DSSP file (Angstrom, degrees, kcal/mol; ACC not computed):
  #  RESIDUE AA STRUCTURE BP1 BP2  ACC     N-H-->O    O-->H-N    N-H-->O    O-->H-N    TCO  KAPPA ALPHA  PHI   PSI    X-CA   Y-CA   Z-CA
    1    1 A M              0   0    0      0, 0.0    97,-0.1     0, 0.0    96,-0.1   0.000 360.0 360.0 360.0 139.9  -46.7  -30.2   77.4
    2    2 A P     >  -     0   0    0      0, 0.0     4,-2.4     0, 0.0     5,-0.2  -0.281 360.0-122.2 -63.0 150.6  -45.0  -33.6   78.0
    3    3 A S  H  > S+     0   0    0      1,-0.2     4,-2.5     2,-0.2     5,-0.2   0.868 110.8  57.9 -65.4 -35.0  -46.5  -35.5   80.9
    4    4 A K  H  > S+     0   0    0     85,-0.2     4,-1.8     2,-0.2    -1,-0.2   0.930 110.4  42.6 -59.6 -43.1  -43.2  -35.7   82.7
    5    5 A L  H  > S+     0   0    0     84,-0.9     4,-2.8     2,-0.2    -2,-0.2   0.910 111.0  55.4 -67.4 -42.7  -42.9  -31.8   82.8
    6    6 A A  H  X S+     0   0    0     -4,-2.4     4,-2.6     1,-0.2    -2,-0.2   0.910 107.7  50.6 -59.0 -41.3  -46.6  -31.5   83.7
    7    7 A E  H  X S+     0   0    0     -4,-2.5     4,-2.4     2,-0.2    -1,-0.2   0.924 111.0  48.2 -59.4 -45.6  -45.9  -33.8   86.8
    8    8 A I  H  X S+     0   0    0     -4,-1.8     4,-2.2     2,-0.2    -2,-0.2   0.925 111.1  50.2 -63.1 -45.6  -43.0  -31.6   87.8
    9    9 A V  H  X S+     0   0    0     -4,-2.8     4,-2.9     1,-0.2    -1,-0.2   0.923 111.9  48.4 -54.7 -48.3  -45.1  -28.4   87.4
   10   10 A D  H  X S+     0   0    0     -4,-2.6     4,-2.2     2,-0.2    -1,-0.2   0.889 108.8  53.1 -60.0 -42.5  -47.8  -30.0   89.6
   11   11 A E  H  X S+     0   0    0     -4,-2.4     4,-0.6     1,-0.2    -2,-0.2   0.944 114.5  41.3 -61.1 -49.3  -45.4  -31.1   92.2
   12   12 A F  H >< S+     0   0    0     -4,-2.2     3,-1.0     1,-0.2    -2,-0.2   0.927 113.2  53.0 -61.6 -48.4  -43.9  -27.5   92.5
   13   13 A A  H 3< S+     0   0    0     -4,-2.9    -1,-0.2     1,-0.2    -2,-0.2   0.861 115.8  40.7 -59.1 -37.3  -47.4  -25.8   92.3
   14   14 A S  H 3< S+     0   0    0     -4,-2.2    -1,-0.2    -5,-0.2    -2,-0.2   0.439  93.8 103.4 -96.1  -0.6  -48.7  -27.9   95.2
   15   15 A A  S << S-     0   0    0     -3,-1.0     5,-0.1    -4,-0.6    -3,-0.0  -0.537  81.0-104.0 -81.7 145.0  -45.6  -27.9   97.4
   16   16 A P    >>  -     0   0    0      0, 0.0     3,-1.7     0, 0.0     4,-0.9  -0.385  33.6-116.8 -62.3 147.7  -45.5  -25.7  100.5
   17   17 A R  H >> S+     0   0    0      1,-0.3     4,-0.7     2,-0.2     3,-0.6   0.818 112.2  61.8 -58.4 -35.5  -43.3  -22.7   99.9
   18   18 A D  H 34 S+     0   0    0      1,-0.2     4,-0.3     2,-0.1    -1,-0.3   0.702 108.2  45.4 -65.5 -19.8  -40.7  -23.7  102.5
   19   19 A V  H <> S+     0   0    0     -3,-1.7     4,-2.3     2,-0.1    -1,-0.2   0.663  90.2  82.7 -97.3 -17.1  -40.0  -26.9  100.5
   20   20 A V  H <X S+     0   0    0     -4,-0.9     4,-2.7    -3,-0.6     5,-0.2   0.907  91.2  49.2 -56.4 -49.9  -39.8  -25.3   97.0
   21   21 A L  H  X S+     0   0    0     -4,-0.7     4,-2.3     1,-0.2    -1,-0.2   0.879 110.4  51.0 -58.7 -40.8  -36.2  -24.2   97.4
   22   22 A E  H  > S+     0   0    0     -4,-0.3     4,-1.4     1,-0.2    -1,-0.2   0.914 110.8  49.3 -64.1 -43.6  -35.1  -27.7   98.6
   23   23 A M  H  X S+     0   0    0     -4,-2.3     4,-1.6     1,-0.2     3,-0.2   0.905 108.2  53.4 -64.1 -39.0  -36.9  -29.2   95.6
   24   24 A L  H  X S+     0   0    0     -4,-2.7     4,-1.2     1,-0.2     3,-0.3   0.930 105.3  54.3 -60.3 -44.3  -35.2  -26.8   93.2
   25   25 A L  H  X S+     0   0    0     -4,-2.3     4,-0.9     1,-0.2    -1,-0.2   0.823 103.7  56.7 -61.8 -30.2  -31.8  -27.8   94.6
   26   26 A E  H >< S+     0   0    0     -4,-1.4     3,-0.7    -3,-0.2     4,-0.3   0.896 105.9  49.0 -64.5 -42.8  -32.6  -31.4   93.9
   27   27 A Y  H >< S+     0   0    0     -4,-1.6     3,-0.9    -3,-0.3    -1,-0.2   0.727  98.2  69.0 -71.5 -20.5  -33.1  -30.6   90.3
   28   28 A A  H >< S+     0   0    0     -4,-1.2     3,-0.7     1,-0.3    -1,-0.2   0.841  99.3  50.7 -59.7 -35.8  -29.8  -28.7   90.2
   29   29 A D  T << S+     0   0    0     -4,-0.9    -1,-0.3    -3,-0.7    -2,-0.2   0.536  96.2  72.6 -76.1 -10.3  -28.2  -32.1   90.6
   30   30 A A  T <   +     0   0    0     -3,-0.9    -1,-0.2    -4,-0.3    -2,-0.2   0.427  63.3 115.4 -89.9   1.7  -30.2  -33.5   87.7
   31   31 A V    <   -     0   0    0     -3,-0.7    53,-0.1    -4,-0.2     3,-0.1  -0.602  68.1-128.3 -74.1 111.9  -28.4  -31.7   84.9
   32   32 A P        -     0   0    0      0, 0.0    38,-0.3     0, 0.0    -1,-0.1  -0.266  28.3-104.3 -56.3 149.0  -26.7  -34.4   82.8
   33   33 A P        -     0   0    0      0, 0.0     3,-0.1     0, 0.0    37,-0.1  -0.321  49.1 -80.8 -69.2 160.8  -23.0  -33.8   82.2
   34   34 A L        -     0   0    0      1,-0.1     3,-0.1    -3,-0.1     4,-0.1  -0.285  60.8 -90.9 -57.9 148.3  -21.9  -32.5   78.8
   35   35 A P    >   -     0   0    0      0, 0.0     3,-2.0     0, 0.0    -1,-0.1  -0.248  53.3 -85.3 -62.2 151.0  -21.6  -35.3   76.2
   36   36 A A  T 3  S+     0   0    0      1,-0.3     3,-0.1    -3,-0.1     0, 0.0  -0.216 116.5  22.0 -52.9 141.9  -18.3  -37.1   75.8
   37   37 A G  T 3  S+     0   0    0      1,-0.2     2,-0.8    -3,-0.1    -1,-0.3   0.455  85.9 137.0  76.8   0.8  -16.0  -35.2   73.4
   38   38 A H    <   -     0   0    0     -3,-2.0     2,-0.5    -4,-0.1    -1,-0.2  -0.717  35.2-167.4 -85.5 112.1  -17.8  -31.9   73.9
   39   39 A S    >   -     0   0    0     -2,-0.8     3,-1.1    -3,-0.1    -3,-0.0  -0.882  48.2 -37.7-104.8 123.5  -15.2  -29.2   74.2
   40   40 A G  T 3  S-     0   0    0     -2,-0.5     0, 0.0     1,-0.2     0, 0.0  -0.253 101.8 -49.8  67.4-150.6  -16.1  -25.7   75.4
   41   41 A H  T >  S+     0   0    0      3,-0.1     3,-2.4     2,-0.0    -1,-0.2   0.066  78.7 154.2-110.7  24.8  -19.4  -24.3   74.3
   42   42 A E  T <  S+     0   0    0     -3,-1.1     3,-0.1     1,-0.3    -3,-0.0  -0.341  74.6  10.2 -57.6 129.5  -19.0  -24.9   70.6
   43   43 A G  T 3  S+     0   0    0      1,-0.3     2,-0.3    -2,-0.0    -1,-0.3   0.492 107.6 110.8  78.3   6.0  -22.4  -25.2   69.0
   44   44 A M    <   -     0   0    0     -3,-2.4     2,-0.4    13,-0.1    -1,-0.3  -0.787  61.7-132.9-110.6 156.5  -24.2  -23.9   72.2
   45   45 A E  E     -A   56   0A   0     11,-3.2    11,-2.1    -2,-0.3     2,-0.4  -0.895  16.4-128.9-107.5 135.7  -26.0  -20.7   72.6
   46   46 A Q  E     -A   55   0A   0     -2,-0.4     2,-1.1     9,-0.2     9,-0.2  -0.680   8.4-142.1 -84.2 134.8  -25.5  -18.4   75.6
   47   47 A V    >   -     0   0    0      7,-2.6     3,-1.5    -2,-0.4     7,-0.3  -0.799  19.3-174.6 -94.6  97.6  -28.5  -17.2   77.5
   48   48 A V  T 3  S+     0   0    0     -2,-1.1    -1,-0.2     1,-0.3    74,-0.1   0.711  74.0  72.4 -70.4 -19.4  -27.3  -13.7   78.3
   49   49 A E  T 3  S+     0   0    0     73,-0.1    -1,-0.3    -3,-0.1     2,-0.3   0.702  82.0  89.9 -70.6 -15.3  -30.4  -12.9   80.4
   50   50 A C  S <  S-     0   0    0     -3,-1.5     4,-0.1    72,-0.2    69,-0.1  -0.573  77.8-137.0 -79.3 143.5  -29.0  -15.3   83.1
   51   51 A Q  S    S+     0   0    0     -2,-0.3    -1,-0.1    67,-0.1    68,-0.0   0.804  90.2  51.4 -68.0 -30.9  -26.7  -13.8   85.7
   52   52 A T  S    S-     0   0    0     -5,-0.1     2,-0.5    24,-0.1    -2,-0.1  -0.709 109.2 -83.3-105.3 157.8  -24.4  -16.7   85.5
   53   53 A P        +     0   0    0      0, 0.0     2,-0.4     0, 0.0    -2,-0.1  -0.474  57.5 174.3 -60.8 114.8  -22.8  -18.1   82.3
   54   54 A F        -     0   0    0     -2,-0.5    -7,-2.6    -7,-0.3     2,-0.3  -0.992   8.2-178.8-130.0 130.7  -25.5  -20.5   80.9
   55   55 A F  E     +AB  46  71A   0     16,-2.4    16,-2.3    -2,-0.4     2,-0.3  -0.965   3.9 174.1-129.9 147.7  -25.3  -22.3   77.6
   56   56 A L  E     -AB  45  70A   0    -11,-2.1   -11,-3.2    -2,-0.3     2,-0.3  -0.978  15.4-167.1-149.2 161.6  -27.7  -24.6   75.8
   57   57 A R  E     - B   0  69A   0     12,-1.9    12,-2.6    -2,-0.3     2,-0.5  -0.959   5.1-164.9-149.9 135.1  -28.4  -26.5   72.7
   58   58 A A  E     - B   0  68A   0     -2,-0.3     2,-0.5    10,-0.2    10,-0.2  -0.978  11.6-175.9-118.7 130.5  -31.5  -28.2   71.5
   59   59 A E  E     - B   0  67A   0      8,-3.0     8,-3.4    -2,-0.5     2,-0.7  -0.983  22.2-138.5-135.4 126.9  -31.3  -30.7   68.6
   60   60 A V  E     - B   0  66A   0     -2,-0.5     6,-0.2     6,-0.2    34,-0.1  -0.749  30.1-141.4 -81.0 117.0  -34.2  -32.5   66.9
   61   61 A T    >   -     0   0    0      4,-3.1     3,-1.8    -2,-0.7    -1,-0.0  -0.294  21.9-110.4 -77.8 161.2  -33.1  -36.1   66.4
   62   62 A P  T 3  S+     0   0    0      0, 0.0    -1,-0.1     0, 0.0    -2,-0.0   0.753 119.9  62.8 -60.1 -23.2  -33.8  -38.3   63.3
   63   63 A E  T 3  S-     0   0    0      2,-0.1     3,-0.1     1,-0.0    -3,-0.0   0.559 121.3-109.0 -78.8  -7.9  -36.1  -40.3   65.7
   64   64 A G  S <  S+     0   0    0     -3,-1.8     2,-0.3     1,-0.3    -4,-0.1   0.731  80.7 114.6  89.2  24.0  -38.3  -37.2   66.1
   65   65 A T        -     0   0    0     29,-0.2    -4,-3.1    30,-0.1     2,-0.6  -0.778  65.7-113.1-118.5 168.5  -37.3  -36.3   69.7
   66   66 A V  E     -B   60   0A   0     27,-2.2    26,-0.4    24,-0.3     2,-0.4  -0.898  22.2-159.5-106.1 122.9  -35.5  -33.3   71.2
   67   67 A D  E     -B   59   0A   0     -8,-3.4    -8,-3.0    -2,-0.6     2,-0.4  -0.859  11.8-161.8 -93.3 133.6  -32.1  -33.7   72.7
   68   68 A T  E     -B   58   0A   0     -2,-0.4     2,-0.4   -10,-0.2   -10,-0.2  -0.938  11.5-169.6-121.3 149.5  -31.0  -31.0   75.1
   69   69 A V  E     -B   57   0A   0    -12,-2.6   -12,-1.9    -2,-0.4     2,-0.4  -0.998  10.3-175.6-130.5 128.1  -27.6  -30.1   76.3
   70   70 A F  E     -B   56   0A   0     -2,-0.4     2,-0.4   -38,-0.3   -14,-0.2  -0.935   9.3-170.6-124.1 145.4  -27.2  -27.5   79.2
   71   71 A D  E     +B   55   0A   0    -16,-2.3   -16,-2.4    -2,-0.4    -2,-0.0  -0.944  22.7 145.1-136.5 115.8  -24.0  -26.1   80.7
   72   72 A C        -     0   0    0     -2,-0.4   -18,-0.1   -18,-0.2     4,-0.1  -0.975  50.0-101.6-149.8 134.7  -24.2  -24.0   83.9
   73   73 A P    >   -     0   0    0      0, 0.0     3,-1.6     0, 0.0     7,-0.2  -0.200  25.7-123.7 -62.0 148.9  -21.7  -23.8   86.7
   74   74 A P  T 3  S+     0   0    0      0, 0.0     6,-0.1     0, 0.0   -46,-0.0   0.708 107.6  70.1 -64.2 -19.3  -22.4  -25.7   89.9
   75   75 A E  T 3  S+     0   0    0      1,-0.2     0, 0.0     2,-0.1     0, 0.0   0.324  89.7  66.2 -84.4   9.7  -22.2  -22.4   91.9
   76   76 A A    <>  +     0   0    0     -3,-1.6     4,-2.7     1,-0.1     5,-0.3  -0.582  62.3 164.2-121.3  66.1  -25.5  -21.3   90.3
   77   77 A P  H  > S+     0   0    0      0, 0.0     4,-1.8     0, 0.0    -1,-0.1   0.830  70.7  51.4 -61.4 -35.7  -27.9  -23.8   91.8
   78   78 A T  H  > S+     0   0    0      2,-0.2     4,-1.6     1,-0.2     5,-0.1   0.950 113.9  43.4 -68.0 -44.6  -31.2  -22.0   90.9
   79   79 A T  H  > S+     0   0    0      1,-0.2     4,-1.5     2,-0.2    -1,-0.2   0.896 113.8  51.7 -69.4 -39.4  -30.2  -21.6   87.3
   80   80 A R  H  X S+     0   0    0     -4,-2.7     4,-2.6     1,-0.2    -1,-0.2   0.822 103.5  59.6 -61.8 -30.2  -29.0  -25.2   87.2
   81   81 A A  H  X S+     0   0    0     -4,-1.8     4,-2.7    -5,-0.3    -2,-0.2   0.890 101.3  53.9 -68.4 -38.0  -32.3  -26.3   88.6
   82   82 A F  H  X S+     0   0    0     -4,-1.6     4,-2.2     2,-0.2    -1,-0.2   0.941 109.9  47.3 -57.1 -44.1  -34.1  -24.8   85.6
   83   83 A A  H  X S+     0   0    0     -4,-1.5     4,-3.0     1,-0.2    -2,-0.2   0.913 111.7  50.6 -62.0 -43.2  -31.9  -26.8   83.4
   84   84 A G  H  X S+     0   0    0     -4,-2.6     4,-2.6     2,-0.2     5,-0.3   0.885 109.4  50.4 -60.6 -41.0  -32.5  -29.9   85.4
   85   85 A I  H  X S+     0   0    0     -4,-2.7     4,-2.6     1,-0.2    -1,-0.2   0.910 114.8  43.6 -62.3 -43.1  -36.3  -29.4   85.3
   86   86 A L  H  X S+     0   0    0     -4,-2.2     4,-2.2    -5,-0.2    -2,-0.2   0.896 113.1  51.7 -69.5 -39.9  -36.1  -29.0   81.5
   87   87 A A  H  < S+     0   0    0     -4,-3.0     4,-0.3     2,-0.2    -2,-0.2   0.934 119.4  35.4 -66.2 -45.0  -33.7  -31.9   81.0
   88   88 A E  H >< S+     0   0    0     -4,-2.6     3,-0.8     1,-0.2    -2,-0.2   0.929 120.6  46.8 -74.4 -45.7  -35.9  -34.3   83.1
   89   89 A G  H 3< S+     0   0    0     -4,-2.6   -84,-0.9    -5,-0.3   -85,-0.2   0.769 117.0  41.6 -67.4 -28.2  -39.3  -32.9   82.0
   90   90 A L  T >< S+     0   0    0     -4,-2.2     3,-2.4    -5,-0.2   -24,-0.3   0.308  78.9 136.3-107.0   8.2  -38.5  -32.8   78.3
   91   91 A A  T <  S-     0   0    0     -3,-0.8   -87,-0.1    -4,-0.3     3,-0.1  -0.369  84.6  -0.1 -57.0 127.9  -36.7  -36.2   78.0
   92   92 A D  T 3  S+     0   0    0    -26,-0.4    -1,-0.3     1,-0.2   -25,-0.1   0.627  98.1 151.3  67.5  15.3  -37.9  -37.9   74.9
   93   93 A A    <   -     0   0    0     -3,-2.4   -27,-2.2   -27,-0.4    -1,-0.2  -0.406  43.5-124.7 -75.9 154.5  -40.3  -35.1   74.1
   94   94 A T     >  -     0   0    0    -29,-0.2     4,-2.2    -3,-0.1   -29,-0.2  -0.521  27.7-106.3 -86.3 165.1  -41.2  -34.4   70.5
   95   95 A P  H  > S+     0   0    0      0, 0.0     4,-3.0     0, 0.0     5,-0.2   0.922 122.5  54.6 -58.2 -40.2  -40.7  -31.0   69.0
   96   96 A E  H  > S+     0   0    0      1,-0.2     4,-1.3     2,-0.2     5,-0.1   0.905 108.7  48.8 -61.7 -38.4  -44.5  -30.3   69.2
   97   97 A Q  H  4 S+     0   0    0      2,-0.2     3,-0.4     1,-0.2     4,-0.4   0.939 111.8  49.4 -63.1 -44.7  -44.4  -31.1   72.9
   98   98 A V  H >< S+     0   0    0     -4,-2.2     3,-1.6     1,-0.2    -2,-0.2   0.932 111.5  47.4 -58.0 -50.3  -41.5  -28.8   73.4
   99   99 A L  H 3< S+     0   0    0     -4,-3.0    -1,-0.2     1,-0.3    -2,-0.2   0.732 106.5  59.8 -69.2 -20.1  -43.1  -26.0   71.6
  100  100 A A  T 3< S+     0   0    0     -4,-1.3    -1,-0.3    -3,-0.4    -2,-0.2   0.469  73.9 115.7 -84.2  -2.7  -46.3  -26.5   73.5
  101  101 A V  S <  S-     0   0    0     -3,-1.6     4,-0.1    -4,-0.4    -3,-0.0  -0.507  78.0-110.7 -69.6 128.7  -44.6  -25.8   76.9
  102  102 A P    >   -     0   0    0      0, 0.0     3,-1.3     0, 0.0    -1,-0.1  -0.352  14.2-132.7 -66.5 142.7  -46.3  -22.6   78.2
  103  103 A D  T 3  S+     0   0    0      1,-0.3     3,-0.3     2,-0.1    25,-0.1   0.700 106.6  58.7 -64.9 -21.9  -44.0  -19.5   78.3
  104  104 A D  T >>  +     0   0    0      1,-0.2     4,-2.5     2,-0.1     3,-0.8  -0.029  69.6 132.3 -98.2  29.5  -45.1  -18.8   81.8
  105  105 A L  H <>  +     0   0    0     -3,-1.3     4,-1.5     1,-0.3    -1,-0.2   0.893  69.7  48.1 -49.6 -51.8  -43.9  -22.3   83.1
  106  106 A Y  H 34>S+     0   0    0     -3,-0.3     5,-2.0     1,-0.2     6,-0.5   0.779 110.6  51.2 -71.4 -25.3  -42.0  -21.1   86.1
  107  107 A Q  H X45S+     0   0    0     -3,-0.8     3,-1.6     4,-0.2    -1,-0.2   0.902 108.1  53.9 -70.3 -39.9  -45.0  -18.8   87.2
  108  108 A R  H 3<5S+     0   0    0     -4,-2.5    -2,-0.2     1,-0.3    -1,-0.2   0.802 104.9  55.1 -63.2 -28.0  -47.3  -21.9   86.9
  109  109 A M  T 3<5S-     0   0    0     -4,-1.5    -1,-0.3    -5,-0.3    -2,-0.2   0.608 116.4-117.4 -78.7 -10.2  -44.9  -23.7   89.1
  110  110 A G  T X 5S+     0   0    0     -3,-1.6     3,-0.9    -4,-0.2     4,-0.3   0.589  77.1 128.1  85.6  11.8  -45.2  -21.0   91.8
  111  111 A L  G >>< +     0   0    0     -5,-2.0     4,-2.9     1,-0.2     3,-1.5   0.748  56.6  73.9 -72.2 -24.6  -41.6  -20.1   91.6
  112  112 A A  G 34 S+     0   0    0     -6,-0.5    -1,-0.2     1,-0.3    -5,-0.1   0.760  99.0  48.5 -60.7 -25.1  -42.4  -16.4   91.2
  113  113 A Q  G <4 S+     0   0    0     -3,-0.9    -1,-0.3    -6,-0.1    -2,-0.2   0.608 118.8  38.9 -85.9 -14.9  -43.4  -16.3   94.8
  114  114 A T  T <4 S+     0   0    0     -3,-1.5     2,-0.2    -4,-0.3    -2,-0.2   0.814 113.5  39.4-106.8 -44.3  -40.2  -18.1   96.0
  115  115 A I  S  < S-     0   0    0     -4,-2.9    -1,-0.1     1,-0.1     5,-0.1  -0.708  92.6 -82.1-116.6 164.7  -37.3  -16.8   93.9
  116  116 A S    >>  -     0   0    0     -2,-0.2     4,-2.1     1,-0.1     3,-0.7  -0.236  34.7-119.3 -66.6 148.9  -36.3  -13.4   92.6
  117  117 A P  H 3> S+     0   0    0      0, 0.0     4,-2.4     0, 0.0     5,-0.1   0.813 114.7  61.0 -54.3 -31.0  -37.9  -12.0   89.4
  118  118 A L  H 3> S+     0   0    0      2,-0.2     4,-1.7     1,-0.2     5,-0.1   0.902 105.8  45.5 -66.1 -38.6  -34.4  -11.8   87.9
  119  119 A R  H <> S+     0   0    0     -3,-0.7     4,-2.5     2,-0.2    -1,-0.2   0.891 113.0  50.2 -70.5 -38.7  -34.0  -15.6   88.3
  120  120 A V  H  X S+     0   0    0     -4,-2.1     4,-2.6     1,-0.2     5,-0.2   0.926 108.8  52.1 -67.1 -38.2  -37.5  -16.3   86.9
  121  121 A R  H  X S+     0   0    0     -4,-2.4     4,-1.8     2,-0.2    -1,-0.2   0.905 110.0  49.6 -62.5 -39.8  -36.7  -14.0   84.0
  122  122 A G  H  X S+     0   0    0     -4,-1.7     4,-2.2     2,-0.2    -1,-0.2   0.928 111.8  47.9 -63.3 -45.9  -33.4  -16.0   83.3
  123  123 A G  H  X S+     0   0    0     -4,-2.5     4,-2.1     1,-0.2    -2,-0.2   0.913 110.8  50.9 -64.8 -39.3  -35.4  -19.3   83.5
  124  124 A T  H  X S+     0   0    0     -4,-2.6     4,-2.2     1,-0.2    -1,-0.2   0.855 108.8  51.8 -64.0 -34.8  -38.0  -17.9   81.1
  125  125 A A  H  X S+     0   0    0     -4,-1.8     4,-2.4    -5,-0.2     5,-0.2   0.867 106.0  55.1 -74.1 -34.2  -35.2  -16.9   78.7
  126  126 A I  H  X S+     0   0    0     -4,-2.2     4,-2.5     2,-0.2    -2,-0.2   0.966 110.5  45.8 -58.5 -52.9  -33.8  -20.4   78.8
  127  127 A L  H  X S+     0   0    0     -4,-2.1     4,-2.7     1,-0.2    -2,-0.2   0.910 111.5  51.6 -52.9 -48.1  -37.1  -21.9   77.8
  128  128 A A  H  X S+     0   0    0     -4,-2.2     4,-2.3     2,-0.2    -1,-0.2   0.890 110.9  47.3 -62.0 -42.2  -37.5  -19.3   75.1
  129  129 A R  H  X S+     0   0    0     -4,-2.4     4,-2.6     2,-0.2     5,-0.2   0.952 112.6  50.9 -62.5 -49.5  -34.0  -20.0   73.6
  130  130 A L  H  X S+     0   0    0     -4,-2.5     4,-2.0    -5,-0.2    -2,-0.2   0.931 112.3  44.9 -51.1 -52.2  -34.8  -23.8   73.7
  131  131 A K  H  X S+     0   0    0     -4,-2.7     4,-2.5     1,-0.2    -1,-0.2   0.881 111.3  53.5 -66.9 -38.5  -38.1  -23.4   72.0
  132  132 A R  H  X S+     0   0    0     -4,-2.3     4,-2.7     1,-0.2    -1,-0.2   0.915 108.3  50.1 -61.9 -43.9  -36.6  -21.0   69.3
  133  133 A Q  H  X S+     0   0    0     -4,-2.6     4,-1.1     1,-0.2    -1,-0.2   0.900 113.8  46.0 -64.7 -39.3  -33.9  -23.6   68.5
  134  134 A V  H  X S+     0   0    0     -4,-2.0     4,-0.8    -5,-0.2     3,-0.3   0.915 111.0  50.8 -65.2 -44.2  -36.5  -26.3   68.1
  135  135 A R  H >< S+     0   0    0     -4,-2.5     3,-1.2     1,-0.2     4,-0.4   0.928 107.7  54.4 -63.4 -43.4  -38.8  -24.2   66.0
  136  136 A E  H 3< S+     0   0    0     -4,-2.7     3,-0.5     1,-0.3    -1,-0.2   0.832 110.0  48.2 -59.5 -32.0  -35.8  -23.3   63.7
  137  137 A Q  H 3< S+     0   0    0     -4,-1.1    -1,-0.3    -3,-0.3    -2,-0.2   0.576 109.3  51.9 -86.6  -8.7  -35.1  -27.0   63.1
  138  138 A T    <<        0   0    0     -3,-1.2    -1,-0.2    -4,-0.8    -2,-0.2   0.311 360.0 360.0-109.7   5.6  -38.8  -27.9   62.4
  139  139 A R              0   0    0     -3,-0.5    -1,-0.2    -4,-0.4    -2,-0.1   0.511 360.0 360.0 -78.3 360.0  -39.5  -25.4   59.7
């Protein structure tokens, strides 16, 4: 797992439960805007397990890193937070590092005790789609 993401996981895992939701909301603001010239959700995959419309794209660059693009409405702060955590934690990560992210990432962060199982399932699906897209590009 990339060191940036490992630091985020450790921050959440060691935080008092009453602070975790506040931390999540901060990451909801960390989702980068869609790239210039990006119209609609063309080339993005919808994560249907999410309760809100969530779209993503992972692209392995010629430099050997993974670029991510996420789109989720601002009125879904928990789901946006998952995207913000991944955007920040996987910045400049290699495909191997992305694929090494544990599937139970959100449980390791202690989120299963703070947010609903439905939200955790959506976050887990986001990570699974991201990893699948990376895997398909590295075969």
